[in-house]
PDB file of all heavy atoms in Angstrom:
ATOM      1  N   MET A   1       0.827  -1.162   0.013  1.00  0.00           N
ATOM      2  CA  MET A   1       0.038   0.055  -0.037  1.00  0.00           C
ATOM      3  C   MET A   1       0.890   1.221  -0.010  1.00  0.00           C
ATOM      4  O   MET A   1       1.857   1.324   0.838  1.00  0.00           O
ATOM      5  CB  MET A   1      -0.936  -0.007   1.228  1.00  0.00           C
ATOM      6  CG  MET A   1      -1.765   1.263   1.291  1.00  0.00           C
ATOM      7  SD  MET A   1      -2.815   1.222   2.845  1.00  0.00           S
ATOM      8  CE  MET A   1      -3.937  -0.094   2.392  1.00  0.00           C
ATOM      9  N   THR A   2       0.549   2.168  -0.853  1.00  0.00           N
ATOM     10  CA  THR A   2       1.276   3.462  -0.871  1.00  0.00           C
ATOM     11  C   THR A   2       0.900   4.337   0.242  1.00  0.00           C
ATOM     12  O   THR A   2      -0.145   4.215   0.797  1.00  0.00           O
ATOM     13  CB  THR A   2       1.181   4.085  -2.290  1.00  0.00           C
ATOM     14  OG1 THR A   2      -0.299   4.518  -2.336  1.00  0.00           O
ATOM     15  CG2 THR A   2       1.626   3.223  -3.420  1.00  0.00           C
ATOM     16  N   SER A   3       1.664   5.350   0.498  1.00  0.00           N
ATOM     17  CA  SER A   3       1.321   6.305   1.581  1.00  0.00           C
ATOM     18  C   SER A   3       0.005   7.064   1.138  1.00  0.00           C
ATOM     19  O   SER A   3      -0.815   7.323   2.048  1.00  0.00           O
ATOM     20  CB  SER A   3       2.450   7.258   1.772  1.00  0.00           C
ATOM     21  OG  SER A   3       2.830   7.963   0.624  1.00  0.00           O
ATOM     22  N   THR A   4      -0.100   7.323  -0.136  1.00  0.00           N
ATOM     23  CA  THR A   4      -1.419   8.050  -0.519  1.00  0.00           C
ATOM     24  C   THR A   4      -2.570   7.123  -0.348  1.00  0.00           C
ATOM     25  O   THR A   4      -3.608   7.633   0.077  1.00  0.00           O
ATOM     26  CB  THR A   4      -1.266   8.372  -2.047  1.00  0.00           C
ATOM     27  OG1 THR A   4      -0.070   9.089  -2.270  1.00  0.00           O
ATOM     28  CG2 THR A   4      -2.410   9.174  -2.537  1.00  0.00           C
ATOM     29  N   GLY A   5      -2.396   5.819  -0.650  1.00  0.00           N
ATOM     30  CA  GLY A   5      -3.529   4.929  -0.476  1.00  0.00           C
ATOM     31  C   GLY A   5      -3.823   4.785   1.065  1.00  0.00           C
ATOM     32  O   GLY A   5      -5.052   4.698   1.488  1.00  0.00           O
ATOM     33  N   ALA A   6      -2.813   4.700   1.878  1.00  0.00           N
ATOM     34  CA  ALA A   6      -3.011   4.621   3.328  1.00  0.00           C
ATOM     35  C   ALA A   6      -3.708   5.872   3.903  1.00  0.00           C
ATOM     36  O   ALA A   6      -4.686   5.759   4.691  1.00  0.00           O
ATOM     37  CB  ALA A   6      -1.693   4.358   4.137  1.00  0.00           C
ATOM     38  N   ILE A   7      -3.302   6.931   3.430  1.00  0.00           N
ATOM     39  CA  ILE A   7      -3.998   8.193   3.834  1.00  0.00           C
ATOM     40  C   ILE A   7      -5.375   8.307   3.396  1.00  0.00           C
ATOM     41  O   ILE A   7      -6.325   8.626   4.188  1.00  0.00           O
ATOM     42  CB  ILE A   7      -3.207   9.506   3.395  1.00  0.00           C
ATOM     43  CG1 ILE A   7      -1.802   9.479   4.089  1.00  0.00           C
ATOM     44  CG2 ILE A   7      -3.966  10.718   3.654  1.00  0.00           C
ATOM     45  CD1 ILE A   7      -0.863  10.543   3.523  1.00  0.00           C
ATOM     46  N   ALA A   8      -5.636   7.924   2.151  1.00  0.00           N
ATOM     47  CA  ALA A   8      -7.041   7.978   1.626  1.00  0.00           C
ATOM     48  C   ALA A   8      -7.919   6.952   2.385  1.00  0.00           C
ATOM     49  O   ALA A   8      -9.118   7.300   2.619  1.00  0.00           O
ATOM     50  CB  ALA A   8      -7.044   7.623   0.192  1.00  0.00           C
ATOM     51  N   LEU A   9      -7.410   5.785   2.778  1.00  0.00           N
ATOM     52  CA  LEU A   9      -8.178   4.693   3.365  1.00  0.00           C
ATOM     53  C   LEU A   9      -8.455   5.077   4.828  1.00  0.00           C
ATOM     54  O   LEU A   9      -9.517   4.842   5.354  1.00  0.00           O
ATOM     55  CB  LEU A   9      -7.435   3.412   3.179  1.00  0.00           C
ATOM     56  CG  LEU A   9      -8.304   2.126   3.458  1.00  0.00           C
ATOM     57  CD1 LEU A   9      -9.183   2.021   2.321  1.00  0.00           C
ATOM     58  CD2 LEU A   9      -7.231   0.968   3.428  1.00  0.00           C
ATOM     59  N   LEU A  10      -7.395   5.580   5.552  1.00  0.00           N
ATOM     60  CA  LEU A  10      -7.494   5.736   6.959  1.00  0.00           C
ATOM     61  C   LEU A  10      -7.825   7.180   7.441  1.00  0.00           C
ATOM     62  O   LEU A  10      -8.098   7.368   8.654  1.00  0.00           O
ATOM     63  CB  LEU A  10      -6.161   5.330   7.556  1.00  0.00           C
ATOM     64  CG  LEU A  10      -5.751   3.918   7.433  1.00  0.00           C
ATOM     65  CD1 LEU A  10      -4.442   3.556   7.875  1.00  0.00           C
ATOM     66  CD2 LEU A  10      -6.863   2.911   8.100  1.00  0.00           C
ATOM     67  N   SER A  11      -7.783   8.117   6.590  1.00  0.00           N
ATOM     68  CA  SER A  11      -8.079   9.492   7.038  1.00  0.00           C
ATOM     69  C   SER A  11      -9.408   9.788   7.719  1.00  0.00           C
ATOM     70  O   SER A  11      -9.523  10.554   8.494  1.00  0.00           O
ATOM     71  CB  SER A  11      -7.899  10.501   5.838  1.00  0.00           C
ATOM     72  OG  SER A  11      -8.730  10.348   4.792  1.00  0.00           O
ATOM     73  N   PRO A  12     -10.510   8.986   7.339  1.00  0.00           N
ATOM     74  CA  PRO A  12     -11.676   9.246   8.042  1.00  0.00           C
ATOM     75  C   PRO A  12     -11.638   8.800   9.469  1.00  0.00           C
ATOM     76  O   PRO A  12     -12.354   9.294  10.353  1.00  0.00           O
ATOM     77  CB  PRO A  12     -12.708   8.337   7.332  1.00  0.00           C
ATOM     78  CG  PRO A  12     -12.185   8.133   5.932  1.00  0.00           C
ATOM     79  CD  PRO A  12     -10.675   8.146   6.205  1.00  0.00           C
ATOM     80  N   SER A  13     -10.691   7.920   9.732  1.00  0.00           N
ATOM     81  CA  SER A  13     -10.560   7.386  11.189  1.00  0.00           C
ATOM     82  C   SER A  13      -9.497   8.064  11.943  1.00  0.00           C
ATOM     83  O   SER A  13      -9.605   8.144  13.234  1.00  0.00           O
ATOM     84  CB  SER A  13     -10.275   5.887  11.206  1.00  0.00           C
ATOM     85  OG  SER A  13     -11.285   5.164  10.433  1.00  0.00           O
ATOM     86  N   PHE A  14      -8.440   8.540  11.398  1.00  0.00           N
ATOM     87  CA  PHE A  14      -7.257   9.091  12.069  1.00  0.00           C
ATOM     88  C   PHE A  14      -6.954  10.548  11.365  1.00  0.00           C
ATOM     89  O   PHE A  14      -7.101  10.643  10.191  1.00  0.00           O
ATOM     90  CB  PHE A  14      -6.057   8.131  11.953  1.00  0.00           C
ATOM     91  CG  PHE A  14      -6.361   6.861  12.515  1.00  0.00           C
ATOM     92  CD1 PHE A  14      -6.611   5.767  11.813  1.00  0.00           C
ATOM     93  CD2 PHE A  14      -6.215   6.654  13.908  1.00  0.00           C
ATOM     94  CE1 PHE A  14      -6.764   4.564  12.330  1.00  0.00           C
ATOM     95  CE2 PHE A  14      -6.437   5.439  14.519  1.00  0.00           C
ATOM     96  CZ  PHE A  14      -6.740   4.274  13.701  1.00  0.00           C
ATOM     97  N   PRO A  15      -6.373  11.341  12.196  1.00  0.00           N
ATOM     98  CA  PRO A  15      -5.877  12.676  11.585  1.00  0.00           C
ATOM     99  C   PRO A  15      -4.675  12.430  10.644  1.00  0.00           C
ATOM    100  O   PRO A  15      -3.905  11.471  10.779  1.00  0.00           O
ATOM    101  CB  PRO A  15      -5.416  13.413  12.852  1.00  0.00           C
ATOM    102  CG  PRO A  15      -6.037  12.798  14.026  1.00  0.00           C
ATOM    103  CD  PRO A  15      -6.257  11.395  13.635  1.00  0.00           C
ATOM    104  N   VAL A  16      -4.626  13.240   9.605  1.00  0.00           N
ATOM    105  CA  VAL A  16      -3.611  13.031   8.563  1.00  0.00           C
ATOM    106  C   VAL A  16      -2.159  13.183   9.148  1.00  0.00           C
ATOM    107  O   VAL A  16      -1.250  12.400   8.781  1.00  0.00           O
ATOM    108  CB  VAL A  16      -3.775  14.014   7.444  1.00  0.00           C
ATOM    109  CG1 VAL A  16      -2.678  13.949   6.464  1.00  0.00           C
ATOM    110  CG2 VAL A  16      -5.145  13.690   6.724  1.00  0.00           C
ATOM    111  N   ALA A  17      -2.083  14.023  10.139  1.00  0.00           N
ATOM    112  CA  ALA A  17      -0.678  14.265  10.797  1.00  0.00           C
ATOM    113  C   ALA A  17      -0.231  12.974  11.446  1.00  0.00           C
ATOM    114  O   ALA A  17       0.948  12.634  11.311  1.00  0.00           O
ATOM    115  CB  ALA A  17      -0.778  15.393  11.713  1.00  0.00           C
ATOM    116  N   ILE A  18      -1.114  12.304  12.066  1.00  0.00           N
ATOM    117  CA  ILE A  18      -0.710  10.942  12.699  1.00  0.00           C
ATOM    118  C   ILE A  18      -0.336   9.966  11.738  1.00  0.00           C
ATOM    119  O   ILE A  18       0.555   9.149  11.831  1.00  0.00           O
ATOM    120  CB  ILE A  18      -1.804  10.541  13.696  1.00  0.00           C
ATOM    121  CG1 ILE A  18      -1.942  11.455  14.927  1.00  0.00           C
ATOM    122  CG2 ILE A  18      -1.583   9.101  14.204  1.00  0.00           C
ATOM    123  CD1 ILE A  18      -3.066  11.153  15.894  1.00  0.00           C
ATOM    124  N   LEU A  19      -1.171   9.868  10.679  1.00  0.00           N
ATOM    125  CA  LEU A  19      -0.879   8.893   9.585  1.00  0.00           C
ATOM    126  C   LEU A  19       0.499   9.162   9.011  1.00  0.00           C
ATOM    127  O   LEU A  19       1.238   8.277   8.767  1.00  0.00           O
ATOM    128  CB  LEU A  19      -2.010   8.933   8.478  1.00  0.00           C
ATOM    129  CG  LEU A  19      -3.363   8.525   9.024  1.00  0.00           C
ATOM    130  CD1 LEU A  19      -4.343   8.780   7.836  1.00  0.00           C
ATOM    131  CD2 LEU A  19      -3.310   7.033   9.369  1.00  0.00           C
ATOM    132  N   LEU A  20       0.775  10.420   8.676  1.00  0.00           N
ATOM    133  CA  LEU A  20       2.046  10.737   7.989  1.00  0.00           C
ATOM    134  C   LEU A  20       3.242  10.491   8.968  1.00  0.00           C
ATOM    135  O   LEU A  20       4.284   9.998   8.523  1.00  0.00           O
ATOM    136  CB  LEU A  20       2.116  12.264   7.650  1.00  0.00           C
ATOM    137  CG  LEU A  20       1.162  12.561   6.418  1.00  0.00           C
ATOM    138  CD1 LEU A  20       1.175  13.989   6.194  1.00  0.00           C
ATOM    139  CD2 LEU A  20       1.717  11.749   5.095  1.00  0.00           C
ATOM    140  N   SER A  21       2.989  10.786  10.273  1.00  0.00           N
ATOM    141  CA  SER A  21       4.089  10.480  11.284  1.00  0.00           C
ATOM    142  C   SER A  21       4.253   8.986  11.339  1.00  0.00           C
ATOM    143  O   SER A  21       5.396   8.542  11.429  1.00  0.00           O
ATOM    144  CB  SER A  21       3.671  11.064  12.649  1.00  0.00           C
ATOM    145  OG  SER A  21       3.466  12.397  12.569  1.00  0.00           O
ATOM    146  N   SER A  22       3.246   8.089  11.372  1.00  0.00           N
ATOM    147  CA  SER A  22       3.405   6.808  11.498  1.00  0.00           C
ATOM    148  C   SER A  22       4.081   6.175  10.244  1.00  0.00           C
ATOM    149  O   SER A  22       4.934   5.295  10.363  1.00  0.00           O
ATOM    150  CB  SER A  22       1.922   6.179  11.664  1.00  0.00           C
ATOM    151  OG  SER A  22       1.361   6.617  12.821  1.00  0.00           O
ATOM    152  N   LEU A  23       3.737   6.647   8.962  1.00  0.00           N
ATOM    153  CA  LEU A  23       4.306   6.180   7.877  1.00  0.00           C
ATOM    154  C   LEU A  23       5.827   6.559   7.810  1.00  0.00           C
ATOM    155  O   LEU A  23       6.729   5.775   7.404  1.00  0.00           O
ATOM    156  CB  LEU A  23       3.630   6.750   6.596  1.00  0.00           C
ATOM    157  CG  LEU A  23       2.267   6.255   6.354  1.00  0.00           C
ATOM    158  CD1 LEU A  23       1.523   7.040   5.269  1.00  0.00           C
ATOM    159  CD2 LEU A  23       2.362   4.738   5.942  1.00  0.00           C
ATOM    160  N   ALA A  24       6.195   7.774   8.293  1.00  0.00           N
ATOM    161  CA  ALA A  24       7.616   8.221   8.266  1.00  0.00           C
ATOM    162  C   ALA A  24       8.350   7.407   9.225  1.00  0.00           C
ATOM    163  O   ALA A  24       9.477   6.910   8.960  1.00  0.00           O
ATOM    164  CB  ALA A  24       7.679   9.668   8.633  1.00  0.00           C
ATOM    165  N   LEU A  25       7.778   7.186  10.469  1.00  0.00           N
ATOM    166  CA  LEU A  25       8.437   6.331  11.408  1.00  0.00           C
ATOM    167  C   LEU A  25       8.709   4.911  10.961  1.00  0.00           C
ATOM    168  O   LEU A  25       9.770   4.265  11.153  1.00  0.00           O
ATOM    169  CB  LEU A  25       7.709   6.268  12.767  1.00  0.00           C
ATOM    170  CG  LEU A  25       8.310   5.500  13.922  1.00  0.00           C
ATOM    171  CD1 LEU A  25       9.569   6.046  14.280  1.00  0.00           C
ATOM    172  CD2 LEU A  25       7.309   5.486  15.035  1.00  0.00           C
ATOM    173  N   PHE A  26       7.648   4.328  10.178  1.00  0.00           N
ATOM    174  CA  PHE A  26       7.785   2.960   9.698  1.00  0.00           C
ATOM    175  C   PHE A  26       8.913   2.936   8.761  1.00  0.00           C
ATOM    176  O   PHE A  26       9.689   1.976   8.599  1.00  0.00           O
ATOM    177  CB  PHE A  26       6.485   2.512   9.020  1.00  0.00           C
ATOM    178  CG  PHE A  26       6.559   1.199   8.330  1.00  0.00           C
ATOM    179  CD1 PHE A  26       6.570   0.009   8.946  1.00  0.00           C
ATOM    180  CD2 PHE A  26       6.697   1.202   6.940  1.00  0.00           C
ATOM    181  CE1 PHE A  26       6.771  -1.249   8.324  1.00  0.00           C
ATOM    182  CE2 PHE A  26       6.734  -0.042   6.240  1.00  0.00           C
ATOM    183  CZ  PHE A  26       6.835  -1.161   6.906  1.00  0.00           C
ATOM    184  N   ARG A  27       8.993   3.911   7.908  1.00  0.00           N
ATOM    185  CA  ARG A  27      10.016   4.006   6.850  1.00  0.00           C
ATOM    186  C   ARG A  27      11.376   4.082   7.488  1.00  0.00           C
ATOM    187  O   ARG A  27      12.327   3.351   7.040  1.00  0.00           O
ATOM    188  CB  ARG A  27       9.836   5.111   5.877  1.00  0.00           C
ATOM    189  CG  ARG A  27      10.693   5.118   4.666  1.00  0.00           C
ATOM    190  CD  ARG A  27      10.453   3.886   3.794  1.00  0.00           C
ATOM    191  NE  ARG A  27      11.283   3.980   2.654  1.00  0.00           N
ATOM    192  CZ  ARG A  27      11.942   2.844   2.115  1.00  0.00           C
ATOM    193  NH1 ARG A  27      11.649   1.717   2.646  1.00  0.00           N
ATOM    194  NH2 ARG A  27      12.748   3.039   1.178  1.00  0.00           N
ATOM    195  N   LEU A  28      11.492   4.892   8.417  1.00  0.00           N
ATOM    196  CA  LEU A  28      12.838   5.017   9.213  1.00  0.00           C
ATOM    197  C   LEU A  28      13.185   3.660   9.832  1.00  0.00           C
ATOM    198  O   LEU A  28      14.435   3.319   9.656  1.00  0.00           O
ATOM    199  CB  LEU A  28      12.632   6.067  10.248  1.00  0.00           C
ATOM    200  CG  LEU A  28      13.911   6.350  11.138  1.00  0.00           C
ATOM    201  CD1 LEU A  28      14.971   7.021  10.133  1.00  0.00           C
ATOM    202  CD2 LEU A  28      13.577   7.350  12.177  1.00  0.00           C
ATOM    203  N   ILE A  29      12.302   2.989  10.380  1.00  0.00           N
ATOM    204  CA  ILE A  29      12.661   1.705  11.044  1.00  0.00           C
ATOM    205  C   ILE A  29      12.961   0.708   9.929  1.00  0.00           C
ATOM    206  O   ILE A  29      13.967  -0.099  10.122  1.00  0.00           O
ATOM    207  CB  ILE A  29      11.450   1.192  11.961  1.00  0.00           C
ATOM    208  CG1 ILE A  29      11.282   2.106  13.141  1.00  0.00           C
ATOM    209  CG2 ILE A  29      11.594  -0.296  12.286  1.00  0.00           C
ATOM    210  CD1 ILE A  29      10.033   1.911  13.905  1.00  0.00           C
ATOM    211  N   SER A  30      12.306   0.721   8.844  1.00  0.00           N
ATOM    212  CA  SER A  30      12.535  -0.214   7.764  1.00  0.00           C
ATOM    213  C   SER A  30      13.938   0.025   7.141  1.00  0.00           C
ATOM    214  O   SER A  30      14.735  -0.941   6.971  1.00  0.00           O
ATOM    215  CB  SER A  30      11.507  -0.075   6.720  1.00  0.00           C
ATOM    216  OG  SER A  30      11.732  -0.797   5.538  1.00  0.00           O
ATOM    217  N   ILE A  31      14.317   1.250   6.969  1.00  0.00           N
ATOM    218  CA  ILE A  31      15.610   1.508   6.348  1.00  0.00           C
ATOM    219  C   ILE A  31      16.685   1.185   7.374  1.00  0.00           C
ATOM    220  O   ILE A  31      17.794   0.657   6.931  1.00  0.00           O
ATOM    221  CB  ILE A  31      15.646   3.063   5.880  1.00  0.00           C
ATOM    222  CG1 ILE A  31      14.778   3.287   4.733  1.00  0.00           C
ATOM    223  CG2 ILE A  31      17.132   3.508   5.672  1.00  0.00           C
ATOM    224  CD1 ILE A  31      14.602   4.656   4.380  1.00  0.00           C
ATOM    225  N   SER A  32      16.463   1.473   8.508  1.00  0.00           N
ATOM    226  CA  SER A  32      17.464   1.214   9.669  1.00  0.00           C
ATOM    227  C   SER A  32      17.722  -0.373   9.694  1.00  0.00           C
ATOM    228  O   SER A  32      18.848  -0.776   9.831  1.00  0.00           O
ATOM    229  CB  SER A  32      17.046   1.667  11.006  1.00  0.00           C
ATOM    230  OG  SER A  32      16.896   3.073  11.019  1.00  0.00           O
ATOM    231  N   ALA A  33      16.620  -1.123   9.668  1.00  0.00           N
ATOM    232  CA  ALA A  33      16.746  -2.574   9.706  1.00  0.00           C
ATOM    233  C   ALA A  33      17.535  -3.026   8.580  1.00  0.00           C
ATOM    234  O   ALA A  33      18.391  -3.922   8.732  1.00  0.00           O
ATOM    235  CB  ALA A  33      15.412  -3.240   9.819  1.00  0.00           C
ATOM    236  N   GLU A  34      17.363  -2.470   7.327  1.00  0.00           N
ATOM    237  CA  GLU A  34      18.019  -2.952   6.142  1.00  0.00           C
ATOM    238  C   GLU A  34      19.554  -2.585   6.266  1.00  0.00           C
ATOM    239  O   GLU A  34      20.450  -3.463   5.962  1.00  0.00           O
ATOM    240  CB  GLU A  34      17.450  -2.337   4.891  1.00  0.00           C
ATOM    241  CG  GLU A  34      16.129  -2.825   4.489  1.00  0.00           C
ATOM    242  CD  GLU A  34      15.564  -2.145   3.316  1.00  0.00           C
ATOM    243  OE1 GLU A  34      16.311  -1.350   2.634  1.00  0.00           O
ATOM    244  OE2 GLU A  34      14.347  -2.342   3.037  1.00  0.00           O
ATOM    245  N   ALA A  35      19.810  -1.349   6.843  1.00  0.00           N
ATOM    246  CA  ALA A  35      21.231  -0.966   6.939  1.00  0.00           C
ATOM    247  C   ALA A  35      21.982  -1.848   7.974  1.00  0.00           C
ATOM    248  O   ALA A  35      23.078  -2.212   7.761  1.00  0.00           O
ATOM    249  CB  ALA A  35      21.293   0.462   7.398  1.00  0.00           C
ATOM    250  N   ILE A  36      21.238  -2.118   9.042  1.00  0.00           N
ATOM    251  CA  ILE A  36      21.943  -3.067  10.106  1.00  0.00           C
ATOM    252  C   ILE A  36      22.170  -4.389   9.538  1.00  0.00           C
ATOM    253  O   ILE A  36      23.245  -4.909   9.745  1.00  0.00           O
ATOM    254  CB  ILE A  36      21.008  -3.078  11.369  1.00  0.00           C
ATOM    255  CG1 ILE A  36      20.979  -1.765  12.103  1.00  0.00           C
ATOM    256  CG2 ILE A  36      21.404  -4.217  12.313  1.00  0.00           C
ATOM    257  CD1 ILE A  36      20.004  -1.633  13.230  1.00  0.00           C
ATOM    258  N   ALA A  37      21.262  -4.902   8.712  1.00  0.00           N
ATOM    259  CA  ALA A  37      21.374  -6.294   8.197  1.00  0.00           C
ATOM    260  C   ALA A  37      22.581  -6.236   7.083  1.00  0.00           C
ATOM    261  O   ALA A  37      23.342  -7.176   7.137  1.00  0.00           O
ATOM    262  CB  ALA A  37      20.080  -6.668   7.494  1.00  0.00           C
ATOM    263  N   ALA A  38      22.650  -5.184   6.379  1.00  0.00           N
ATOM    264  CA  ALA A  38      23.767  -5.034   5.454  1.00  0.00           C
ATOM    265  C   ALA A  38      25.090  -4.990   6.094  1.00  0.00           C
ATOM    266  O   ALA A  38      26.094  -5.598   5.760  1.00  0.00           O
ATOM    267  CB  ALA A  38      23.511  -3.911   4.597  1.00  0.00           C
ATOM    268  N   GLY A  39      25.120  -4.279   7.179  1.00  0.00           N
ATOM    269  CA  GLY A  39      26.367  -4.090   7.943  1.00  0.00           C
ATOM    270  C   GLY A  39      26.749  -5.393   8.623  1.00  0.00           C
ATOM    271  O   GLY A  39      28.013  -5.727   8.550  1.00  0.00           O
ATOM    272  N   LEU A  40      25.779  -6.205   9.151  1.00  0.00           N
ATOM    273  CA  LEU A  40      26.282  -7.403   9.746  1.00  0.00           C
ATOM    274  C   LEU A  40      26.653  -8.397   8.704  1.00  0.00           C
ATOM    275  O   LEU A  40      27.590  -9.067   8.912  1.00  0.00           O
ATOM    276  CB  LEU A  40      24.906  -7.962  10.538  1.00  0.00           C
ATOM    277  CG  LEU A  40      24.609  -7.284  11.836  1.00  0.00           C
ATOM    278  CD1 LEU A  40      23.239  -7.773  12.249  1.00  0.00           C
ATOM    279  CD2 LEU A  40      25.603  -7.542  12.803  1.00  0.00           C
ATOM    280  N   SER A  41      26.020  -8.357   7.560  1.00  0.00           N
ATOM    281  CA  SER A  41      26.426  -9.345   6.487  1.00  0.00           C
ATOM    282  C   SER A  41      27.696  -8.971   6.001  1.00  0.00           C
ATOM    283  O   SER A  41      28.593  -9.905   5.810  1.00  0.00           O
ATOM    284  CB  SER A  41      25.405  -9.184   5.358  1.00  0.00           C
ATOM    285  OG  SER A  41      25.829  -9.878   4.238  1.00  0.00           O
ATOM    286  N   TRP A  42      28.105  -7.634   5.790  1.00  0.00           N
ATOM    287  CA  TRP A  42      29.388  -7.288   5.438  1.00  0.00           C
ATOM    288  C   TRP A  42      30.422  -7.637   6.438  1.00  0.00           C
ATOM    289  O   TRP A  42      31.546  -8.134   6.137  1.00  0.00           O
ATOM    290  CB  TRP A  42      29.384  -5.721   5.108  1.00  0.00           C
ATOM    291  CG  TRP A  42      30.717  -5.196   4.823  1.00  0.00           C
ATOM    292  CD1 TRP A  42      31.416  -5.296   3.650  1.00  0.00           C
ATOM    293  CD2 TRP A  42      31.606  -4.518   5.689  1.00  0.00           C
ATOM    294  NE1 TRP A  42      32.581  -4.591   3.589  1.00  0.00           N
ATOM    295  CE2 TRP A  42      32.785  -4.219   4.860  1.00  0.00           C
ATOM    296  CE3 TRP A  42      31.614  -4.066   6.982  1.00  0.00           C
ATOM    297  CZ2 TRP A  42      33.908  -3.435   5.467  1.00  0.00           C
ATOM    298  CZ3 TRP A  42      32.665  -3.376   7.508  1.00  0.00           C
ATOM    299  CH2 TRP A  42      33.732  -3.059   6.815  1.00  0.00           C
ATOM    300  N   GLY A  43      30.142  -7.425   7.758  1.00  0.00           N
ATOM    301  CA  GLY A  43      31.035  -7.728   8.788  1.00  0.00           C
ATOM    302  C   GLY A  43      31.300  -9.215   8.938  1.00  0.00           C
ATOM    303  O   GLY A  43      32.451  -9.679   9.073  1.00  0.00           O
ATOM    304  N   ILE A  44      30.329 -10.032   8.790  1.00  0.00           N
ATOM    305  CA  ILE A  44      30.475 -11.533   8.870  1.00  0.00           C
ATOM    306  C   ILE A  44      31.362 -11.977   7.687  1.00  0.00           C
ATOM    307  O   ILE A  44      32.187 -12.841   7.844  1.00  0.00           O
ATOM    308  CB  ILE A  44      29.108 -12.228   8.902  1.00  0.00           C
ATOM    309  CG1 ILE A  44      28.360 -11.957  10.251  1.00  0.00           C
ATOM    310  CG2 ILE A  44      29.290 -13.701   8.598  1.00  0.00           C
ATOM    311  CD1 ILE A  44      26.995 -12.326  10.364  1.00  0.00           C
ATOM    312  N   LYS A  45      31.086 -11.394   6.541  1.00  0.00           N
ATOM    313  CA  LYS A  45      31.837 -11.845   5.342  1.00  0.00           C
ATOM    314  C   LYS A  45      33.309 -11.406   5.569  1.00  0.00           C
ATOM    315  O   LYS A  45      34.218 -12.131   5.162  1.00  0.00           O
ATOM    316  CB  LYS A  45      31.198 -11.067   4.166  1.00  0.00           C
ATOM    317  CG  LYS A  45      31.939 -11.535   2.760  1.00  0.00           C
ATOM    318  CD  LYS A  45      31.260 -10.881   1.569  1.00  0.00           C
ATOM    319  CE  LYS A  45      32.001 -11.200   0.343  1.00  0.00           C
ATOM    320  NZ  LYS A  45      31.431 -10.553  -0.874  1.00  0.00           N
ATOM    321  N   LEU A  46      33.507 -10.185   6.016  1.00  0.00           N
ATOM    322  CA  LEU A  46      34.903  -9.787   6.341  1.00  0.00           C
ATOM    323  C   LEU A  46      35.636 -10.768   7.302  1.00  0.00           C
ATOM    324  O   LEU A  46      36.773 -11.026   7.107  1.00  0.00           O
ATOM    325  CB  LEU A  46      34.809  -8.406   6.890  1.00  0.00           C
ATOM    326  CG  LEU A  46      36.128  -7.543   6.858  1.00  0.00           C
ATOM    327  CD1 LEU A  46      36.469  -7.203   5.337  1.00  0.00           C
ATOM    328  CD2 LEU A  46      35.916  -6.257   7.607  1.00  0.00           C
ATOM    329  N   ILE A  47      34.902 -11.147   8.392  1.00  0.00           N
ATOM    330  CA  ILE A  47      35.568 -12.062   9.379  1.00  0.00           C
ATOM    331  C   ILE A  47      35.884 -13.404   8.717  1.00  0.00           C
ATOM    332  O   ILE A  47      36.903 -14.016   9.007  1.00  0.00           O
ATOM    333  CB  ILE A  47      34.590 -12.249  10.597  1.00  0.00           C
ATOM    334  CG1 ILE A  47      34.623 -10.847  11.370  1.00  0.00           C
ATOM    335  CG2 ILE A  47      35.009 -13.412  11.455  1.00  0.00           C
ATOM    336  CD1 ILE A  47      33.472 -10.871  12.460  1.00  0.00           C
ATOM    337  N   ILE A  48      34.856 -13.987   7.977  1.00  0.00           N
ATOM    338  CA  ILE A  48      35.063 -15.356   7.378  1.00  0.00           C
ATOM    339  C   ILE A  48      36.260 -15.302   6.426  1.00  0.00           C
ATOM    340  O   ILE A  48      37.012 -16.256   6.321  1.00  0.00           O
ATOM    341  CB  ILE A  48      33.786 -15.702   6.678  1.00  0.00           C
ATOM    342  CG1 ILE A  48      32.728 -16.135   7.738  1.00  0.00           C
ATOM    343  CG2 ILE A  48      34.014 -16.895   5.797  1.00  0.00           C
ATOM    344  CD1 ILE A  48      31.400 -16.342   7.211  1.00  0.00           C
ATOM    345  N   ASN A  49      36.342 -14.257   5.647  1.00  0.00           N
ATOM    346  CA  ASN A  49      37.433 -14.144   4.556  1.00  0.00           C
ATOM    347  C   ASN A  49      38.804 -13.846   5.088  1.00  0.00           C
ATOM    348  O   ASN A  49      39.742 -13.871   4.398  1.00  0.00           O
ATOM    349  CB  ASN A  49      37.047 -13.230   3.489  1.00  0.00           C
ATOM    350  CG  ASN A  49      35.880 -13.698   2.570  1.00  0.00           C
ATOM    351  OD1 ASN A  49      35.683 -14.998   2.480  1.00  0.00           O
ATOM    352  ND2 ASN A  49      35.176 -12.763   2.026  1.00  0.00           N
ATOM    353  N   HIS A  50      38.871 -13.478   6.355  1.00  0.00           N
ATOM    354  CA  HIS A  50      40.161 -13.155   7.020  1.00  0.00           C
ATOM    355  C   HIS A  50      40.866 -14.319   7.427  1.00  0.00           C
ATOM    356  O   HIS A  50      41.072 -15.260   7.697  1.00  0.00           O
ATOM    357  CB  HIS A  50      39.993 -12.168   8.157  1.00  0.00           C
ATOM    358  CG  HIS A  50      40.724 -10.940   7.958  1.00  0.00           C
ATOM    359  ND1 HIS A  50      41.990 -10.711   8.538  1.00  0.00           N
ATOM    360  CD2 HIS A  50      40.530  -9.866   7.207  1.00  0.00           C
ATOM    361  CE1 HIS A  50      42.417  -9.578   8.196  1.00  0.00           C
ATOM    362  NE2 HIS A  50      41.642  -8.981   7.339  1.00  0.00           N
TER     363      HIS A  50
END
């Protein structure tokens, strides 16, 4: 679901500011998790190849 779709679907139930904040926080957590996983993968590969 895109952010526009989520806002259109949920705006009758929740204020738009809360929806946008929630979507931004979810995106931040998602990007952070990907960066941590990539860093761990790189670190493990570095240790194995040494």
